C-alpha positions as CSV (number, residue, x, y, z in Angstrom):
1,M,57.1,-58.8,136.6
2,I,60.3,-60.1,135.0
3,Y,58.2,-62.9,133.3
4,F,55.7,-60.3,132.0
5,S,58.5,-58.2,130.5
6,A,60.0,-61.2,128.8
7,R,56.7,-62.3,127.4
8,R,56.0,-58.8,126.1
9,L,59.4,-58.7,124.5
10,Q,58.7,-62.1,122.8
11,I,55.3,-60.8,121.4
12,Q,57.0,-57.6,120.1
13,L,59.7,-59.7,118.4
14,L,57.0,-61.9,116.7
15,L,55.1,-58.8,115.5
16,S,58.3,-57.3,114.1
17,L,58.9,-60.4,112.1
18,F,55.4,-61.1,110.8
19,A,53.4,-57.8,110.9
20,P,54.8,-56.5,107.6
21,S,53.6,-59.6,105.7
22,L,50.2,-59.5,107.5
23,L,49.8,-55.9,106.6
24,H,50.8,-56.5,103.0
25,A,48.3,-59.4,102.8
26,A,45.5,-57.1,103.9
27,V,46.1,-54.6,101.1
28,P,43.8,-55.3,98.1
29,T,45.5,-56.1,94.8
30,F,44.2,-55.8,91.3
31,N,44.7,-59.4,90.3
32,R,43.1,-60.9,93.4
33,D,40.4,-58.4,94.5
34,I,39.7,-55.7,91.9
35,A,39.8,-57.5,88.5
36,P,36.8,-59.8,89.4
37,I,34.7,-56.7,90.2
38,L,35.7,-54.8,87.0
39,Y,35.2,-57.8,84.8
40,K,31.7,-58.5,86.2
41,Q,30.3,-55.0,86.5
42,C,32.3,-52.7,84.3
43,A,33.9,-54.5,81.3
44,T,30.7,-54.8,79.2
45,C,31.1,-51.0,78.6
46,H,34.8,-50.5,79.4
47,R,36.3,-52.5,76.5
48,P,37.5,-51.6,73.0
49,G,34.7,-50.6,70.7
50,E,32.2,-49.8,73.5
51,V,30.8,-46.5,74.7
52,A,33.0,-46.1,77.8
53,P,36.0,-43.7,77.3
54,F,38.7,-46.2,78.3
55,P,39.0,-50.0,78.7
56,L,39.4,-51.8,82.1
57,L,40.6,-55.2,81.0
58,T,44.2,-55.1,82.1
59,Y,46.1,-53.9,85.1
60,Q,47.7,-51.2,83.0
61,D,44.2,-50.0,82.0
62,A,43.0,-49.8,85.6
63,V,46.1,-48.4,87.4
64,R,46.0,-45.3,85.2
65,H,42.5,-44.5,86.4
66,A,42.6,-46.0,90.0
67,R,41.8,-42.8,91.8
68,T,39.0,-41.9,89.3
69,I,37.5,-45.4,89.7
70,A,37.6,-45.1,93.5
71,K,35.9,-41.7,93.3
72,V,33.1,-42.5,90.9
73,T,32.3,-45.8,92.7
74,Q,32.3,-44.1,96.1
75,E,29.8,-41.4,94.7
76,R,27.7,-44.2,93.1
77,Y,28.1,-42.5,89.7
78,M,29.5,-45.7,88.3
79,P,28.4,-48.3,87.5
80,P,25.4,-46.5,86.2
81,W,22.6,-48.2,88.2
82,K,20.1,-45.8,89.8
83,A,17.7,-48.1,91.6
84,E,18.2,-48.3,95.3
85,P,18.5,-51.7,97.2
86,G,15.7,-52.7,99.5
87,G,13.0,-53.7,97.1
88,P,12.6,-56.6,94.7
89,H,15.8,-57.7,92.9
90,F,16.2,-56.6,89.3
91,R,17.7,-58.5,86.5
92,N,21.3,-57.7,85.5
93,E,21.9,-55.4,88.5
94,R,25.1,-53.4,88.2
95,R,25.1,-52.1,91.7
96,L,28.3,-52.6,93.7
97,T,28.1,-53.7,97.4
98,V,29.4,-51.5,100.2
99,E,32.2,-53.9,100.6
100,Q,33.2,-53.8,96.9
101,V,33.2,-49.9,97.0
102,A,35.4,-50.0,100.1
103,L,37.8,-52.5,98.5
104,I,38.3,-50.3,95.4
105,G,38.9,-47.3,97.6
106,D,41.4,-49.2,99.8
107,W,43.2,-50.5,96.7
108,A,43.6,-47.0,95.2
109,A,44.7,-45.5,98.6
110,H,47.5,-48.0,98.8
111,G,48.9,-47.2,95.4
112,A,46.8,-49.6,93.4
113,P,49.2,-52.6,93.6
114,E,49.0,-55.3,90.9
115,G,49.5,-58.4,93.1
116,N,50.3,-62.0,92.1
117,P,49.6,-62.6,88.4
118,A,48.6,-66.1,89.2
119,A,45.6,-64.7,91.2
120,K,44.2,-62.9,88.2
121,P,41.0,-64.4,86.7
122,A,40.7,-64.7,82.9
123,P,39.3,-61.6,81.3
124,P,35.7,-61.9,80.1
125,A,35.1,-63.0,76.5
126,F,32.6,-61.2,74.5
127,P,31.0,-62.7,71.3
128,E,31.3,-60.8,68.1
129,G,28.2,-59.8,66.3
130,W,24.8,-60.6,67.7
131,Q,25.2,-61.8,71.3
132,G,22.0,-63.8,71.4
133,G,22.5,-65.5,68.0
134,Q,21.4,-64.5,64.6
135,P,18.0,-62.8,64.7
136,D,15.0,-63.9,62.6
137,R,14.8,-60.4,61.3
138,V,16.9,-57.3,61.5
139,F,15.4,-53.8,61.3
140,T,17.8,-50.9,60.5
141,L,17.2,-47.2,60.6
142,P,15.5,-46.2,57.3
143,A,18.3,-43.7,56.6
144,T,21.7,-42.6,58.0
145,F,21.2,-40.1,60.8
146,S,23.7,-37.2,61.0
147,L,24.6,-35.6,64.3
148,P,26.3,-32.2,64.4
149,A,29.6,-31.8,66.3
150,E,28.2,-29.4,68.9
151,G,24.9,-28.7,70.5
152,P,22.5,-30.3,72.9
153,D,21.7,-34.0,73.1
154,Q,19.1,-35.1,70.6
155,L,16.3,-37.7,70.9
156,Q,15.0,-38.9,67.5
157,C,12.2,-41.4,66.8
158,F,12.7,-43.6,63.7
159,V,9.6,-45.3,62.2
160,I,10.3,-48.7,60.5
161,A,7.7,-50.8,58.7
162,M,7.6,-54.4,59.9
163,Y,5.5,-55.6,57.0
164,A,4.0,-58.3,59.0
165,S,1.1,-60.0,57.1
166,R,-0.1,-61.6,60.3
167,D,0.3,-61.2,64.0
168,V,3.8,-62.1,65.2
169,Y,5.2,-62.7,68.7
170,I,8.5,-61.2,69.8
171,K,10.5,-63.5,72.0
172,T,13.9,-61.8,72.0
173,F,15.2,-58.4,70.9
174,E,18.7,-57.2,70.8
175,F,19.9,-53.7,69.9
176,R,23.2,-52.9,68.1
177,P,24.2,-49.3,68.0
178,G,25.6,-48.2,64.7
179,N,27.9,-45.7,66.4
180,R,28.6,-46.4,70.0
181,R,30.3,-43.0,70.4
182,I,27.0,-41.1,70.1
183,V,24.2,-43.6,71.0
184,H,23.6,-43.0,74.6
185,H,20.5,-45.1,75.1
186,A,17.4,-46.4,73.2
187,A,13.8,-47.3,73.7
188,F,11.6,-49.4,71.4
189,Y,7.9,-49.2,70.7
190,I,5.2,-50.8,68.6
191,D,2.8,-48.5,66.8
192,P,-0.3,-50.6,65.9
193,I,-2.2,-47.9,64.0
194,G,0.3,-45.9,62.0
195,S,0.3,-42.7,64.1
196,A,4.1,-42.4,64.2
197,R,4.4,-42.9,60.5
198,K,2.0,-39.9,59.9
199,R,4.1,-37.8,62.3
200,A,7.4,-38.7,60.7
201,G,6.3,-38.0,57.1
202,A,8.6,-38.6,54.2
203,S,11.8,-38.3,56.4
204,G,10.9,-41.4,58.3
205,S,11.8,-39.8,61.7
206,Y,11.0,-37.0,64.0
207,P,12.4,-35.4,67.2
208,C,10.8,-37.0,70.3
209,F,12.1,-35.8,73.6
210,G,10.3,-37.6,76.4
211,G,7.9,-40.3,75.0
212,P,7.3,-41.4,71.4
213,G,4.4,-39.0,71.1
214,F,1.7,-41.3,70.0
215,S,-1.0,-43.6,71.5
216,P,-2.0,-46.4,71.8
217,V,1.6,-47.6,72.2
218,V,3.1,-51.0,73.0
219,V,6.4,-50.6,74.9
220,L,8.8,-53.3,73.7
221,G,11.7,-52.4,75.9
222,G,15.0,-50.4,76.0
223,W,18.7,-50.5,75.8
224,A,21.5,-48.8,77.7
225,P,25.3,-49.2,77.4
226,G,26.2,-52.7,78.7
227,G,22.8,-54.1,77.9
228,G,22.5,-57.4,76.1
229,P,19.7,-59.4,74.5
230,D,16.3,-59.2,76.2
231,V,14.7,-62.6,76.4
232,M,11.1,-63.2,77.4
233,D,10.4,-65.9,80.0
234,D,8.8,-69.2,78.9
235,G,5.2,-68.8,77.8
236,V,5.7,-65.0,77.4
237,A,6.0,-63.0,74.2
238,I,5.0,-59.6,73.0
239,T,2.2,-59.7,70.4
240,V,2.7,-57.4,67.4
241,P,-0.5,-57.0,65.3
242,K,-0.1,-57.3,61.5
243,G,0.7,-54.1,59.8
244,A,2.2,-52.5,62.9
245,D,5.3,-50.3,62.8
246,L,8.4,-50.5,64.9
247,V,9.5,-47.2,66.4
248,M,13.1,-46.8,67.7
249,Q,13.8,-43.8,69.9
250,L,17.5,-43.0,70.1
251,H,19.3,-40.6,72.4
252,Y,22.3,-39.1,70.7
253,H,25.2,-37.3,72.5
254,P,27.5,-35.0,70.4
255,T,31.2,-35.8,70.6
256,G,32.7,-32.5,69.3
257,K,32.9,-33.7,65.7
258,P,30.3,-34.5,63.1
259,E,29.0,-38.1,63.5
260,T,26.6,-40.5,61.7
261,D,24.6,-43.5,62.9
262,R,22.5,-46.3,61.4
263,S,21.6,-48.6,64.3
264,S,19.7,-51.9,64.1
265,L,17.3,-54.0,66.2
266,G,17.3,-57.7,65.8
267,L,14.1,-59.7,66.7
268,R,13.5,-63.4,67.2
269,F,10.0,-64.6,67.1
270,G,8.2,-67.3,69.0
271,V,4.7,-69.0,69.1
272,R,1.5,-67.4,70.4
273,P,2.1,-66.8,74.1
274,L,0.3,-68.8,76.8
275,V,-0.5,-65.6,78.7
276,S,-1.3,-62.1,77.6
277,L,0.9,-59.0,78.4
278,S,-0.4,-55.5,79.1
279,Q,0.6,-52.2,80.6
280,V,-0.5,-49.7,83.2
281,L,0.4,-46.0,82.9
282,L,0.5,-43.5,85.7
283,V,0.9,-39.8,85.0
284,R,0.7,-36.5,86.8
285,N,0.5,-32.9,85.6
286,I,3.5,-30.7,86.3
287,D,3.6,-27.0,87.1
288,I,6.8,-26.2,88.9
289,P,7.4,-22.6,90.0
290,A,10.8,-21.1,89.1
291,G,13.3,-21.7,91.9
292,A,11.3,-24.4,93.6
293,A,13.9,-26.8,95.0
294,H,11.5,-29.5,96.3
295,Y,8.4,-29.8,94.2
296,V,6.5,-33.0,94.9
297,V,3.8,-34.8,92.8
298,K,1.9,-37.9,93.5
299,S,-0.4,-40.2,91.4
300,G,-2.0,-43.6,91.8
301,I,-4.2,-46.2,90.2
302,T,-6.0,-49.3,91.4
303,I,-5.3,-52.6,89.5
304,P,-8.5,-54.3,88.6
305,W,-7.2,-57.9,88.2
306,D,-4.6,-60.2,89.7
307,V,-1.4,-59.4,87.7
308,K,2.3,-60.0,87.8
309,V,4.7,-57.1,87.1
310,L,7.5,-58.0,84.8
311,A,9.2,-54.6,84.5
312,I,8.8,-51.0,85.7
313,G,9.8,-47.7,84.0
314,P,9.9,-44.4,85.9
315,H,10.3,-41.3,83.7
316,A,11.0,-37.6,84.2
317,H,13.2,-35.0,82.5
318,Y,16.2,-33.1,83.8
319,L,14.6,-31.6,87.0
320,G,13.7,-35.1,88.4
321,K,15.3,-35.7,91.8
322,D,13.8,-38.5,93.9
323,M,11.4,-41.1,92.5
324,K,9.5,-43.7,94.4
325,A,6.9,-46.3,93.3
326,T,5.0,-48.3,95.9
327,A,2.2,-51.0,95.8
328,R,-0.3,-50.9,98.6
329,L,-1.9,-54.3,98.7
330,P,-5.5,-55.0,99.8
331,D,-4.3,-56.6,103.1
332,G,-2.8,-53.2,104.1
333,T,0.9,-54.1,103.5
334,T,3.1,-52.2,101.2
335,Q,5.7,-53.3,98.6
336,S,8.4,-51.0,97.2
337,L,8.5,-51.4,93.4
338,V,11.4,-49.0,92.7
339,H,13.2,-46.1,94.4
340,I,15.7,-43.8,92.7
341,K,17.2,-41.2,95.0
342,N,19.3,-39.4,92.4
343,W,17.4,-39.4,89.1
344,D,19.5,-38.8,86.0
345,F,17.7,-38.5,82.7
346,N,20.8,-39.7,80.9
347,W,20.7,-43.1,82.7
348,Q,17.0,-44.0,82.6
349,I,16.2,-47.6,81.9
350,E,13.4,-50.0,82.2
351,Y,13.9,-52.2,85.2
352,F,13.1,-55.9,84.8
353,Y,12.4,-57.9,87.9
354,D,14.3,-61.2,88.5
355,V,11.1,-62.7,89.7
356,P,7.8,-61.1,88.6
357,V,6.1,-59.1,91.4
358,E,2.6,-60.4,92.1
359,L,-0.1,-57.8,92.7
360,P,-3.5,-59.0,93.7
361,K,-6.8,-57.4,92.5
362,G,-7.4,-54.1,94.3
363,T,-3.7,-53.2,94.8
364,H,-3.2,-49.5,94.6
365,V,0.0,-48.6,92.7
366,E,1.3,-45.1,93.4
367,F,4.3,-42.9,92.8
368,E,5.8,-39.9,94.5
369,Y,8.3,-37.8,92.6
370,S,10.2,-34.7,93.6
371,Y,11.8,-32.1,91.3
372,D,14.5,-29.5,91.8
373,N,13.8,-26.3,89.7
374,S,16.4,-24.2,91.5
375,A,19.6,-22.7,90.2
376,N,21.5,-25.2,92.5
377,N,20.4,-28.1,90.2
378,P,23.3,-28.5,87.8
379,A,21.0,-30.4,85.4
380,N,18.5,-27.5,85.1
381,P,18.3,-26.6,81.4
382,S,17.1,-23.1,82.2
383,R,19.4,-20.3,83.5
384,P,17.9,-18.6,85.4
385,P,15.2,-21.1,86.3
386,V,11.7,-20.6,84.7
387,R,8.3,-22.0,85.4
388,V,8.1,-25.5,84.1
389,R,5.0,-27.4,83.0
390,T,4.1,-30.8,81.5
391,G,5.4,-31.3,78.0
392,E,7.8,-33.2,75.8
393,Q,10.4,-30.5,75.1
394,T,13.8,-30.3,76.8
395,T,12.7,-27.5,79.0
396,D,9.4,-29.2,79.9
397,E,8.9,-31.9,82.5
398,M,7.0,-35.2,82.9
399,A,5.9,-37.4,85.7
400,V,5.2,-40.9,84.3
401,L,5.4,-44.5,85.6
402,Y,4.6,-47.5,83.4
403,L,4.3,-51.1,84.5
404,N,4.7,-54.1,82.1
405,L,2.3,-56.8,83.3
406,M,1.6,-60.5,82.8
407,L,-2.1,-61.2,83.0
408,P,-3.8,-64.4,84.4
409,P,-3.9,-67.4,82.0
410,G,-7.0,-67.4,79.7
411,T,-7.6,-63.6,79.9
412,S,-7.1,-61.0,77.2
413,E,-5.3,-57.7,77.0
414,S,-8.4,-55.9,75.6
415,D,-10.6,-57.1,78.5
416,F,-8.0,-55.9,81.0
417,Q,-7.7,-52.5,79.4
418,R,-11.5,-52.2,79.4
419,A,-11.5,-53.0,83.1
420,L,-8.7,-50.5,83.6
421,A,-10.5,-47.6,81.7
422,P,-12.6,-46.4,84.7
423,E,-9.4,-46.3,86.9
424,Y,-7.6,-44.2,84.2
425,I,-10.6,-41.8,84.1
426,D,-10.6,-41.4,87.9
427,Q,-6.8,-40.8,87.9
428,F,-6.9,-38.2,85.1
429,L,-10.1,-36.4,86.0
430,E,-8.8,-35.9,89.5
431,Q,-6.0,-33.9,87.9
432,G,-8.5,-31.9,85.8
433,A,-7.5,-33.5,82.5
434,N,-9.5,-32.7,79.4
435,P,-11.5,-35.7,78.2
436,K,-9.7,-35.5,74.9
437,F,-6.5,-36.4,76.8
438,L,-8.2,-39.4,78.2
439,F,-8.8,-40.8,74.8
440,T,-5.0,-41.1,74.2
441,Q,-4.7,-43.4,77.2
442,I,-7.8,-45.5,77.3
443,V,-9.5,-47.9,74.9
444,L,-13.1,-46.8,74.3
445,D,-15.2,-47.1,71.2
446,A,-16.8,-44.0,69.5
447,P,-20.2,-44.2,71.4
448,Q,-18.4,-44.6,74.7
449,R,-16.2,-41.6,74.0
450,A,-19.2,-39.5,73.1
451,W,-20.9,-40.6,76.3
452,L,-17.8,-39.7,78.3
453,V,-17.6,-36.2,77.0
454,E,-21.2,-35.5,77.9
455,A,-20.9,-37.3,81.2
456,V,-18.0,-35.1,82.3
457,K,-20.3,-32.1,81.8
458,A,-23.4,-33.7,83.3
459,Y,-21.7,-35.0,86.5
460,D,-20.1,-31.5,87.2
461,L,-23.1,-30.8,89.5
462,N,-21.8,-27.5,90.9
463,H,-20.6,-26.3,87.4
464,D,-17.2,-25.3,88.6
465,G,-15.4,-26.9,85.5
466,K,-14.0,-29.8,87.4
467,L,-15.2,-33.0,89.1
468,S,-15.0,-33.4,92.9
469,A,-14.1,-36.8,94.4
470,S,-17.8,-37.7,94.8
471,E,-18.7,-36.4,91.3
472,R,-15.9,-38.5,89.8
473,Q,-17.0,-41.6,91.8
474,T,-20.5,-41.2,90.4
475,L,-19.2,-41.0,86.9
476,V,-16.9,-44.0,87.3
477,V,-19.8,-46.1,88.7
478,A,-21.9,-45.1,85.7
479,L,-19.1,-46.0,83.2
480,R,-18.6,-49.3,84.9
481,K,-22.2,-50.1,84.3
482,R,-22.0,-49.1,80.7
483,L,-19.0,-51.4,80.2
484,G,-20.6,-54.3,82.0
485,L,-18.1,-54.2,84.9
486,P,-18.8,-54.6,88.6
487,S,-19.6,-51.3,90.3
488,H,-16.6,-51.6,92.6
489,L,-13.3,-53.5,92.5
């Protein structure tokens, strides 16, 4: 008993000598623990001249905002990365790990100590000018855009002639916002037939909340704060037909004083790609009752060829809440493509996969989106809530999912879209879409379009104004025959 007491006394003495230093070592410091996180995941925006409201390159920068940093990372508001873990890995993910979030919270809770200066890594260096090197061509907004001091966010589409006398192949694109204070994000499209130019008229631009408002459209990509050059993989490039226009859709956010912008997009070109690229679009009609807190829509389409998915882009407006996209493979297995639990229109981006996702022929791609049209949704643009339907205005809604695909070697984009046409028709007619709407999404020549209009009427056997599942199937089989396609996938 005496020995035990002496041993316990010895242990207590050792603890009294060494415990303070052990506890101190366990407390995170800026230089050793926090700076590496901020430099990797935050500094691209949180640096002088960028869109973030304050820099995070020094200890003095970070300690002023320590509690705020802990709060917004704990809530997953920052860094702005909406896709959930658990599916394929995306390129340039800005998601913090659970351990990193806990480390930041622990650091702030202990007074945000600086730590040993020798432990601090060198701040990241950012190149001046074009980060991916001088582009082959730079396309700038046709005129300076003026944004008023107050009012709602604005989305504007700018049409820029590329004056390409032959087909060109985009290998890299890089966006440079002219005014980082107001440019929130951007999307880029190729218009092959001049539809956007007609819509823009003499001004060269037009409001375009939602999509660019024309079809057919080639999606080039997008930009959000922190984004850098987008470089296509080896053997891949985006084909731009001669005479096509570039359309830049910019999202502007007022700052409280009048602002102007004249942003630019730099392109680098390559050789004719070894493989063709294409796209798949899924949509669903929206009709949300006022006050509905959990309105759910679903849509799906079957992929007619073996493809590889390079990128995925879910899209909704301000009422979007939870958005899932899933691939159901022919062998019965499922693959998550993207899942966003807390959709935010202000942080929508196109997600590029680190490794392309392979989808075999017959894969059914589907989405399930939920919307909150209640007064409890702080993003709801209507007070009180009103009935909301499909449309491109701020108070409308959309349910869209697009996939950017790489096709098998030796195949063409036009043949793929022809094989996809019956799948689009089945998807849209199931929703009761007007045949004229179909023509904005599918590639059919004039005789095929005329046939489709009459076929929709002819296959409505019970004359109820819409096609049942069996009536749609009969029409799709007939169209497949007309297009020279197999009767089934």
